[in-house]
C-alpha positions as CSV (number, residue, x, y, z in Angstrom):
1,X,237.1,25.2,39.8
2,X,234.6,26.2,37.4
3,X,232.7,22.9,37.7
4,X,232.8,22.6,41.6
5,X,231.2,25.9,41.1
6,X,228.5,24.9,38.6
7,X,227.9,21.8,40.3
8,X,227.2,23.8,44.1
9,X,225.0,26.0,42.2
10,X,223.1,23.2,40.7
11,X,222.2,21.4,44.1
12,X,220.0,25.1,45.6
13,X,217.3,23.8,43.6
14,X,218.0,19.8,44.7
15,X,218.1,21.2,48.3
16,X,214.5,23.5,48.0
17,X,213.0,20.1,45.7
18,X,213.4,18.3,48.8
19,X,212.9,20.8,51.7
20,X,209.1,21.5,50.3
21,X,208.3,18.5,50.4
22,X,209.0,18.7,54.4
23,X,206.3,21.1,54.5
24,X,203.4,19.6,52.6
25,X,202.7,16.4,50.2
26,X,200.2,17.5,48.1
27,X,200.3,16.4,44.3
28,X,201.1,19.7,43.6
29,X,203.8,20.0,46.1
30,X,205.3,17.0,44.7
31,X,205.0,18.1,40.9
32,X,207.0,21.6,41.9
33,X,209.6,19.1,43.9
34,X,210.1,17.5,40.4
35,X,210.2,20.4,38.7
36,X,213.2,21.7,40.7
37,X,215.1,18.5,40.8
38,X,215.1,18.1,37.3
39,X,216.1,21.7,37.2
40,X,219.2,20.7,39.6
41,X,220.0,17.9,37.2
42,X,220.0,20.2,34.3
43,X,222.4,21.7,35.7
44,X,224.1,19.3,37.0
45,X,224.6,18.2,33.2
46,X,225.9,21.3,31.8
47,X,228.4,21.5,35.5
48,X,230.1,18.0,34.6
49,X,230.4,19.3,30.8
50,X,233.3,21.7,32.7
51,X,234.8,18.6,34.0
52,X,237.3,18.1,32.1
53,X,239.7,18.6,34.6
54,X,238.4,16.2,37.2
55,X,236.6,13.5,35.0
56,X,237.4,11.6,31.4
57,X,235.6,12.1,28.9
58,X,233.9,8.3,29.3
59,X,232.8,9.4,32.9
60,X,231.2,13.0,31.5
61,X,229.4,11.1,28.4
62,X,228.2,9.0,30.9
63,X,227.4,11.6,33.8
64,X,225.7,13.8,30.7
65,X,223.2,11.1,28.9
66,X,221.8,9.9,32.3
67,X,221.3,13.8,34.1
68,X,220.3,15.0,30.8
69,X,217.1,13.7,31.6
70,X,216.5,16.9,33.4
71,X,216.1,18.9,30.4
72,X,213.7,16.3,29.1
73,X,211.7,15.3,31.5
74,X,210.6,18.7,32.4
75,X,208.4,19.7,29.5
76,X,205.8,16.8,30.8
77,X,205.9,18.2,34.4
78,X,205.0,21.7,33.0
79,X,201.6,19.9,31.1
80,X,201.1,18.0,34.5
81,X,200.7,21.6,35.9
82,X,198.1,22.7,33.5
83,X,196.3,19.0,33.4
84,X,195.8,20.1,37.7
85,X,195.1,22.9,37.4
86,X,192.0,22.2,35.3
87,X,191.4,19.2,37.6
88,X,190.6,21.0,40.4
89,X,189.1,23.9,38.8
90,X,185.7,23.2,37.5
91,X,185.4,26.8,35.3
92,X,188.6,25.6,33.4
93,X,186.3,22.5,31.9
94,X,187.2,24.0,28.7
95,X,190.6,22.8,28.9
96,X,190.0,19.2,29.8
97,X,189.6,17.9,26.4
98,X,193.6,19.1,25.7
99,X,194.9,18.4,29.9
100,X,193.9,15.3,30.5
101,X,195.4,12.1,32.1
102,X,195.6,10.9,28.4
103,X,197.7,13.8,27.5
104,X,199.7,13.3,30.2
105,X,200.8,9.7,29.2
106,X,200.9,10.9,26.2
107,X,203.6,13.6,26.9
108,X,205.3,11.5,29.0
109,X,205.7,8.9,26.6
110,X,207.4,11.0,24.1
111,X,210.0,12.4,26.6
112,X,210.7,8.8,28.0
113,X,211.6,7.9,24.0
114,X,213.4,11.0,23.5
115,X,215.5,10.0,26.7
116,X,215.9,6.5,25.4
117,X,217.4,8.0,21.5
118,X,219.8,10.3,23.8
119,X,221.4,6.8,24.8
120,X,222.1,5.5,21.4
121,X,224.6,7.8,18.9
122,X,221.3,8.4,17.5
123,X,221.3,11.4,20.1
124,X,224.5,12.1,21.2
125,X,227.8,10.9,18.7
126,X,230.3,12.3,20.2
127,X,232.1,15.6,22.1
128,X,234.2,18.6,21.5
129,X,237.1,20.3,23.1
130,X,236.8,24.3,23.5
131,X,239.2,25.9,25.0
132,X,239.5,28.7,27.5
133,X,238.3,32.0,26.3
134,X,238.0,35.2,27.8
135,X,234.2,34.3,28.7
136,X,234.4,31.0,29.5
137,X,236.5,28.2,30.7
138,X,237.6,24.8,28.7
139,X,234.8,22.2,28.4
140,X,233.0,19.9,26.4
141,X,230.4,20.8,23.7
142,X,228.4,17.3,23.1
143,X,228.0,16.2,19.1
144,X,224.5,15.4,18.0
145,X,222.9,12.6,16.3
146,X,220.2,12.4,13.5
147,X,217.6,11.7,15.7
148,X,218.3,14.9,18.1
149,X,215.4,16.5,16.8
150,X,213.0,14.4,19.1
151,X,215.0,16.6,21.8
152,X,214.3,20.1,19.7
153,X,210.6,18.9,19.8
154,X,210.7,18.5,23.6
155,X,211.9,22.2,23.7
156,X,209.3,23.2,21.2
157,X,206.8,21.5,23.5
158,X,208.2,23.2,26.7
159,X,207.6,26.8,25.1
160,X,203.7,25.8,24.1
161,X,203.1,24.4,27.3
162,X,204.6,27.0,28.8
163,X,202.3,29.0,26.9
164,X,199.1,27.2,27.9
165,X,199.9,27.2,31.6
166,X,199.9,30.7,30.7
167,X,196.9,31.2,29.7
168,X,195.5,29.1,32.1
169,X,197.0,30.6,35.1
170,X,195.3,34.0,34.0
171,X,191.8,32.6,34.4
172,X,192.5,31.5,38.0
173,X,190.1,33.5,40.8
174,X,192.1,32.7,43.9
175,X,195.0,35.8,44.0
176,X,197.5,34.3,45.7
177,X,196.9,30.5,44.4
178,X,197.0,32.9,40.7
179,X,199.9,35.0,42.2
180,X,201.9,31.4,42.3
181,X,201.5,30.2,39.5
182,X,202.5,33.2,38.1
183,X,205.8,33.0,39.0
184,X,206.0,29.9,38.8
185,X,204.8,31.2,34.5
186,X,207.6,33.8,35.5
187,X,210.9,31.2,36.5
188,X,210.0,28.8,34.0
189,X,210.2,31.3,31.3
190,X,213.6,32.1,32.3
191,X,215.1,29.1,32.8
192,X,213.8,28.2,29.4
193,X,214.9,31.2,27.7
194,X,218.4,31.3,29.0
195,X,218.7,27.5,28.6
196,X,217.8,28.0,24.7
197,X,219.8,31.1,24.6
198,X,223.0,29.3,26.1
199,X,222.9,26.3,24.1
200,X,222.5,27.5,20.7
201,X,224.4,31.0,20.8
202,X,227.4,32.7,21.6
203,X,226.3,32.9,24.9
204,X,228.3,30.5,27.3
205,X,226.7,27.2,28.7
206,X,227.3,28.1,32.3
207,X,225.0,31.1,31.6
208,X,221.8,29.7,32.6
209,X,223.0,28.0,35.6
210,X,223.3,31.5,37.6
211,X,219.5,32.4,36.1
212,X,218.1,29.1,37.8
213,X,219.1,30.1,41.0
214,X,216.8,33.5,40.5
215,X,214.2,31.2,39.3
216,X,214.6,28.3,42.2
217,X,214.4,31.5,44.3
218,X,211.3,32.6,42.8
219,X,209.8,29.6,42.8
220,X,210.5,28.8,46.9
221,X,208.8,32.3,47.4
222,X,206.6,31.8,45.8
223,X,205.6,28.6,47.0
224,X,206.0,29.6,50.6
225,X,203.8,32.7,49.9
226,X,201.1,30.7,48.8
227,X,201.4,28.1,51.5
228,X,201.4,30.7,54.1
229,X,198.4,32.6,52.9
230,X,196.6,29.2,52.6
231,X,197.6,28.1,56.1
232,X,196.3,32.0,57.0
233,X,193.2,31.1,55.6
234,X,192.6,28.0,57.2
235,X,193.6,29.2,60.6
236,X,190.8,31.7,59.6
237,X,188.0,29.3,58.6
238,X,188.5,27.3,61.5
239,X,188.3,30.3,63.7
240,X,185.0,31.4,62.0
241,X,183.6,27.0,62.6
242,X,185.3,27.0,66.1
243,X,183.1,30.8,66.7
244,X,179.8,29.1,65.2
245,X,180.4,25.9,67.3
246,X,181.0,27.9,70.3
247,X,177.9,30.2,69.4
248,X,176.1,26.8,69.0
249,X,177.2,25.4,71.9
250,X,176.0,28.5,74.0
251,X,172.4,29.0,72.2
252,X,172.0,24.9,73.3
253,X,169.4,25.0,76.0
254,X,171.4,21.9,77.2
255,X,173.6,21.8,80.3
256,X,177.4,21.2,78.6
257,X,180.8,20.7,80.5
258,X,183.7,20.0,78.8
259,X,186.9,18.4,81.3
260,X,190.4,17.6,80.8
261,X,192.2,14.9,82.0
262,X,193.1,16.4,84.9
263,X,189.5,17.2,85.4
264,X,190.1,20.9,84.8
265,X,187.3,22.6,83.0
266,X,188.0,23.4,80.0
267,X,184.4,24.9,78.2
268,X,180.9,25.5,79.5
269,X,177.8,26.6,77.4
270,X,175.3,29.8,78.9
271,X,173.0,27.3,80.1
272,X,175.2,25.8,82.2
273,X,176.6,29.3,83.7
274,X,173.1,29.9,84.3
275,X,172.2,26.7,86.3
276,X,174.7,27.4,88.0
277,X,174.5,31.0,88.8
278,X,178.3,30.9,87.9
279,X,180.2,33.6,85.4
280,X,182.0,31.1,82.7
281,X,185.5,33.0,83.2
282,X,184.9,31.9,86.6
283,X,185.1,28.6,86.0
284,X,187.7,28.4,83.2
285,X,190.4,26.2,84.9
286,X,188.6,25.0,88.1
287,X,188.6,21.7,88.7
288,X,184.8,19.8,88.4
289,X,185.4,19.0,92.3
290,X,185.2,23.0,92.9
291,X,181.2,22.4,91.5
292,X,179.8,20.1,94.3
293,X,176.2,20.1,93.0
294,X,177.3,19.2,89.7
295,X,179.3,16.5,91.1
296,X,176.2,15.0,93.2
297,X,174.6,15.3,89.8
298,X,177.0,13.1,88.2
299,X,177.2,10.5,91.2
300,X,173.4,10.2,90.8
301,X,174.2,8.6,87.8
302,X,172.6,8.6,84.1
303,X,169.9,6.8,84.3
304,X,167.0,8.6,86.5
305,X,166.9,12.5,85.8
306,X,168.4,14.5,89.2
307,X,165.8,17.0,90.9
308,X,167.9,20.5,91.7
309,X,166.7,23.3,93.5
310,X,168.9,26.7,92.0
311,X,170.0,29.5,94.4
312,X,167.1,31.0,93.5
313,X,164.4,28.0,94.5
314,X,163.7,27.1,91.1
315,X,163.5,23.4,90.1
316,X,164.8,21.0,87.7
317,X,164.8,17.9,86.6
318,X,168.0,16.8,84.5
319,X,169.2,13.9,83.0
320,X,173.0,13.7,82.9
321,X,175.5,11.6,80.4
322,X,179.4,12.1,79.2
323,X,181.7,11.3,76.5
324,X,185.3,10.2,76.2
325,X,186.8,12.2,73.2
326,X,190.3,11.4,72.0
327,X,191.7,13.9,70.2
328,X,194.4,12.5,67.6
329,X,197.6,14.6,69.5
330,X,197.2,12.1,72.6
331,X,194.9,14.8,74.7
332,X,191.6,13.6,76.1
333,X,188.9,15.3,77.1
334,X,185.4,14.4,79.0
335,X,181.8,16.3,78.0
336,X,179.2,16.1,80.5
337,X,175.9,17.2,79.0
338,X,173.0,17.3,80.6
339,X,169.0,17.2,79.0
340,X,167.0,19.4,80.8
341,X,163.6,16.9,81.0
342,X,161.7,20.2,83.5
343,X,158.9,20.0,81.1
344,X,158.4,16.6,80.2
345,X,158.3,16.2,84.2
346,X,155.3,18.8,84.5
347,X,153.6,17.6,81.9
348,X,153.6,14.1,83.0
349,X,152.6,15.6,86.7
350,X,150.1,17.6,84.6
351,X,148.6,14.2,83.3
352,X,148.6,12.4,86.2
353,X,146.9,15.3,87.8
354,X,143.6,15.2,85.2
355,X,143.6,11.2,85.7
356,X,143.1,11.7,89.5
357,X,140.5,14.3,88.5
358,X,139.3,12.1,86.2
359,X,139.2,9.1,88.6
360,X,138.3,11.5,91.1
361,X,135.0,12.7,89.5
362,X,134.1,9.4,88.4
363,X,134.2,8.3,92.2
364,X,132.2,11.1,93.3
365,X,129.5,11.0,90.8
366,X,128.6,7.1,91.2
367,X,129.4,7.4,95.6
368,X,128.3,11.0,96.6
369,X,124.6,10.1,95.3
370,X,124.1,6.9,96.7
371,X,125.1,8.3,100.4
372,X,123.6,11.7,100.2
373,X,120.5,9.6,99.7
374,X,120.1,7.6,103.1
375,X,121.9,10.7,104.8
376,X,119.3,12.5,104.6
377,X,116.4,10.1,106.1
378,X,119.0,9.6,108.8
379,X,119.2,13.7,109.4
380,X,115.4,13.5,109.3
381,X,115.3,10.4,111.8
382,X,117.8,12.8,113.9
383,X,115.7,15.6,113.8
384,X,112.6,14.1,114.8
385,X,114.1,13.3,117.6
386,X,115.5,16.0,118.5
387,X,112.0,17.9,118.4
388,X,110.9,14.7,121.1
389,X,113.5,15.8,123.5
390,X,115.0,19.3,123.0
391,X,117.3,19.5,125.7
392,X,118.6,16.7,124.8
393,X,122.3,17.5,123.4
394,X,123.7,14.1,121.4
395,X,121.3,14.6,118.4
396,X,122.8,18.0,117.3
397,X,126.0,17.3,117.7
398,X,124.7,14.3,115.2
399,X,123.3,16.8,112.8
400,X,125.8,19.2,113.2
401,X,128.6,16.2,112.2
402,X,125.8,15.2,109.1
403,X,125.8,18.4,107.6
404,X,129.8,18.6,107.6
405,X,129.4,15.3,106.0
406,X,127.3,16.9,104.1
407,X,129.5,19.5,102.6
408,X,132.0,17.0,101.9
409,X,129.7,15.1,99.6
410,X,129.0,18.2,97.9
411,X,131.9,19.7,97.1
412,X,132.7,15.7,95.3
413,X,129.8,16.1,93.6
414,X,131.3,20.1,92.1
415,X,134.5,18.0,91.0
416,X,132.2,15.2,89.4
417,X,129.7,17.2,87.4
418,X,130.4,18.5,84.1
419,X,130.4,22.3,83.8
420,X,130.3,22.8,80.1
421,X,127.3,25.0,79.1
422,X,125.1,24.1,76.6
423,X,125.7,26.5,73.4
424,X,121.9,26.5,72.5
425,X,121.4,27.9,76.1
426,X,122.5,31.2,76.7
427,X,123.0,32.2,80.4
428,X,123.8,35.9,81.4
429,X,126.0,35.4,84.3
430,X,127.2,38.4,86.1
431,X,127.3,39.8,89.9
432,X,129.6,42.7,91.2
433,X,132.5,41.8,92.3
434,X,133.2,44.5,95.0
435,X,129.2,43.7,97.0
436,X,129.7,40.0,97.0
437,X,133.7,40.7,98.4
438,X,132.0,42.6,101.4
439,X,129.3,39.8,101.7
440,X,132.3,37.6,102.2
441,X,134.1,39.5,104.3
442,X,131.0,40.4,106.6
443,X,130.5,36.1,107.3
444,X,134.3,36.2,108.1
445,X,134.3,39.4,110.4
446,X,132.5,37.7,113.3
447,X,135.3,34.8,113.0
448,X,138.1,36.8,112.8
449,X,136.9,39.0,115.5
450,X,136.5,36.4,117.7
451,X,140.2,34.7,116.8
452,X,141.5,38.3,117.7
453,X,142.4,38.7,113.5
454,X,141.8,41.2,111.1
455,X,140.2,41.4,107.3
456,X,140.4,44.3,105.3
457,X,138.5,44.9,101.8
458,X,140.8,47.2,100.0
459,X,139.5,48.6,96.4
460,X,140.6,50.2,93.6
461,X,138.6,49.1,91.0
462,X,137.5,52.1,88.9
463,X,136.2,51.5,85.3
464,X,135.5,47.1,85.7
465,X,132.9,45.7,88.7
466,X,131.0,43.0,86.8
467,X,132.5,39.5,87.2
468,X,131.4,37.2,84.6
469,X,130.5,33.9,86.6
470,X,128.0,32.1,88.9
471,X,127.6,33.5,92.0
472,X,127.9,29.8,94.0
473,X,131.3,29.4,92.1
474,X,132.7,32.9,92.9
475,X,131.8,32.4,96.5
476,X,133.0,29.1,96.4
477,X,136.4,30.6,95.7
478,X,136.1,33.2,98.0
479,X,135.3,31.2,100.9
480,X,137.6,28.7,100.5
481,X,140.8,30.7,99.8
482,X,140.1,33.5,102.7
483,X,139.5,30.6,104.9
484,X,142.6,28.9,104.2
485,X,143.9,32.6,104.7
486,X,142.7,33.0,108.3
487,X,143.5,29.7,109.2
488,X,147.4,30.6,108.4
489,X,147.8,33.7,110.5
490,X,148.2,34.0,114.1
491,X,146.6,35.9,116.7
492,X,146.9,39.6,115.1
493,X,147.4,38.8,112.1
494,X,145.8,40.7,108.8
495,X,144.2,39.4,105.8
496,X,144.1,42.2,103.2
497,X,141.4,41.6,99.8
498,X,142.2,43.6,97.2
499,X,140.4,44.4,94.3
500,X,141.7,46.3,91.0
501,X,142.5,45.8,87.2
502,X,144.6,44.0,85.2
503,X,144.6,43.5,81.6
504,X,141.3,44.2,81.5
505,X,139.8,41.6,83.7
506,X,138.9,42.1,87.4
507,X,142.1,40.9,89.9
508,X,141.2,39.9,93.2
509,X,144.4,39.3,95.8
510,X,144.2,37.9,99.5
511,X,147.1,38.6,101.0
512,X,148.2,37.5,104.4
513,X,151.3,37.6,106.8
514,X,150.7,34.1,107.9
515,X,153.4,31.4,107.7
516,X,153.8,30.9,104.2
517,X,154.3,27.8,102.2
518,X,157.7,26.1,102.0
519,X,158.8,25.7,98.1
520,X,157.9,21.8,97.9
521,X,154.8,22.1,98.9
522,X,154.2,25.5,96.8
523,X,154.5,23.0,93.4
524,X,152.2,20.8,94.9
525,X,149.1,23.4,95.7
526,X,146.0,22.2,93.8
527,X,146.2,18.5,93.7
528,X,143.5,16.7,95.1
529,X,143.8,14.9,98.2
530,X,147.3,17.1,99.0
531,X,147.0,19.2,102.3
532,X,148.9,20.2,105.1
533,X,145.9,20.6,107.5
534,X,145.6,18.4,110.5
535,X,141.6,17.7,109.9
536,X,141.7,19.2,105.9
537,X,140.5,16.7,103.0
538,X,142.9,18.4,100.5
539,X,140.1,19.1,97.7
540,X,139.2,22.8,98.6
541,X,141.9,24.3,96.7
542,X,141.2,21.6,93.7
543,X,138.1,22.7,93.7
544,X,139.4,26.4,93.5
545,X,141.4,25.7,90.7
546,X,138.6,23.7,88.5
547,X,136.1,26.5,88.9
548,X,138.6,28.8,88.2
549,X,139.4,27.5,84.9
550,X,135.7,26.1,84.1
551,X,135.1,30.6,83.9
552,X,138.0,31.3,82.1
553,X,139.3,32.8,85.1
554,X,143.0,32.1,86.4
555,X,144.5,31.6,89.6
556,X,148.3,32.0,91.2
557,X,149.7,31.0,94.4
558,X,152.9,33.0,95.5
559,X,154.4,32.4,99.2
560,X,157.2,32.5,101.2
561,X,158.2,30.8,104.0
562,X,157.6,33.0,107.3
563,X,156.6,35.8,104.8
564,X,153.4,35.3,104.1
565,X,151.0,34.2,100.5
566,X,149.3,36.1,98.3
567,X,147.1,34.2,96.3
568,X,145.8,36.0,93.0
569,X,142.3,35.4,91.4
570,X,142.1,36.8,87.4
571,X,138.1,37.1,86.5
572,X,136.2,37.5,83.2
573,X,135.5,41.2,83.0
574,X,131.8,41.9,81.6
């Protein structure tokens, strides 16, 4: 009965040894599993000494010698624990000379020799039968041979390795890592001390078997406490990494959307939400088909940028791409990424406009002069013909048309001629803003009354009044802008010219309540030869923008369909 109880107890470390391998297969786990396996063999070895009622002495002898590997090979495993700690922790470099691969091979080799001697008469010679007493049931006690001192040395090495493992463990830094090894040291001490006491004193041999249960449970709980803490730390690190990746995804200027295998939205970044004016929590779980604008972009293809106008009227050029993500779990995701090339497109348009201006300038410089000279001669002869026959209307019409052609050529010359001023010549250019605006108002007043339209001037200038600009350039700009506003308003329409100060500059705004400019046309305002007028040539506002830039001014056009237009001009104050 005692044998069955002891044998059952010895299986507890064995079950624990096997079970921990299901949770982890790291080097430390393997070593701990092997330690518990040797402990189990050690306790089985003791249990079979009490099997005199079940087995013959020959079978007991064979099992005792074979299972004695538990008490012998537990020594190199203790050495390996110290070696593993020194290898995994660089700050323990001082112990590397003692705990290294060579040391592992040496102590293992010694244990192999001790185990081999155990199978000869030099290790174990015979067995003595001990009858039942009040403290212990009947059992066999082995008699040892002359070379059994190797086993005693092996036991001493166990305690020496235990001592060094304690020293190494004390120097560990991780609290839970250190806690586990301290529990290992304590459990090993319980096992070894009880083993020595029960093997070499009056205490019964089976006494160490019950203490091994306590030691095995300490190791088991310590191991899972360490593993739980490690898993918790790993989860915390993953949460930090996840938060970091989400932060990176959110600050990414590209538009990102992740969908699962069922085309349901899993994740979007803030750029995507801003583009489509959607809240992230509202998009999660929805099908991508619910975003019709997004599907149009994806269906458009990934080669050419897609032109998208959002709900606020902003125009974006987005080049889309996608990539499939296959997870180890078998789940499949698709990430769509949109690269915003709006700025690149704008730069291309600016470059194109610059090239157009360059071509126009060269053309204007070469053509306008060639045309104006013969045109002047033609106008002179027509003027002479008109003087000879004052009643004729044809010559008058011809002169008016020639003057109109001459005006167009003059505008072309403005585009073509360079406006850079010589550094050596300092020309003081200044004009009174209100005076010049009032003059322009007088110029258009008669025309406005004739067309049943109204022009008003509103002056809010307080400290600033002088504009640093050539008078002819200022008139050219104002006449073009006011003329456009008058043409845009219907009968009874109004044009207001407002003057005020803004950022130490003189701001003049021409405000009308005309039909407004559509968004697609507003984006091209100022391009050469772009016009919506039937008789326009498309260079009026181009000249205005050019002159404003050359005189360190700024010009903006804001408009809304059926609500009117505001042209804002910021002039450098004198």
